N, C-alpha and C positions, 0 to 999 in steps of 0.2 A: 566594138564588143561582139563576144561570142556568148552563145547562152550556150549550156549543156542540160539536154533535155533528158524527157523519162519517157519512155517508149511510149507508154499511153497515149503523151503529152506533144504526140506529131503531127503538125498542121493538115493540112488536106493536102495542099498543093508546097512540094518539094523537091530539088536534084541533089542527089547524091554524087560531089565530088573526088571521095574517096575517100581511104580508109586507112588508121592511122594505129598506133600505140604506144605502150609509153611504159617503160619497165621501172622501178624508181625503190630505190633500196637505200636499208642507214640503221647505224648501230646504235641504240639506247642508251648505250655508257656514253658514246660520242656528241652527246643531241639528237642525235637522230633519227626526231621520233616521226614518219610519215605517215600523210593521210590523203583518200583517196581522194576527198572532196576539196584540198589543199591541195599541197605536192603533184597532184596526180592532174585532176582537171587545171588548176595551173597550166603546167604541159601541154595539154592537150588544147586549148585554149589556143595557144601561140603555135603551135601546131595549124591547128584549123587556119587561123588568121592567114599565114601562112601561104596555102592554100588558095586561098581568099572564101573564105566557109565563115556564117556566121551562125554557127549552129552546129553542135556534137549529138551523137548520140550513142551511148555505152552500149555495148553489146554488150557484152562483159566485162567483170571483174571482179580477179582473184589477186585476195589478200591472206597473206603467211606470217606464223613468226617461228625462226628456231633459231634457242639461245638466245643471246641481245639482237638478233640481226631481225629486219621486218622488213616483208616485201610486200609488194602494189604490181600488178600488173593492170592497164586495161586495155580495150580495146573496142575505137566506133567508127561508129560514122560520121564524116564531115558533111554537111548539108549546107544550101543557101537557101535559103526561103525570104520568097518575092516579098518587102518588106510594101507599105505603101505609097512610098516612090517612086515602086520600080516598075507598079505596073500601069 
């Protein structure tokens, strides 16, 4: 399980293992409604898991629309947060 954290909710102890980004676009006429906390976070979680992280912190997020197209671009850091079992 990979958690998506808000910047103010950062734990005291963590390790940054990398940076990731995602760009998702959709056409509303073809069912392409995209949302940051749905499709965007799902892709970030998969990328973070592949890197061995257990949390993601969103550094920047841009949502834009032009005509029928919707774009989401998210930049994030992948973290490893020690759990009780790891200590």
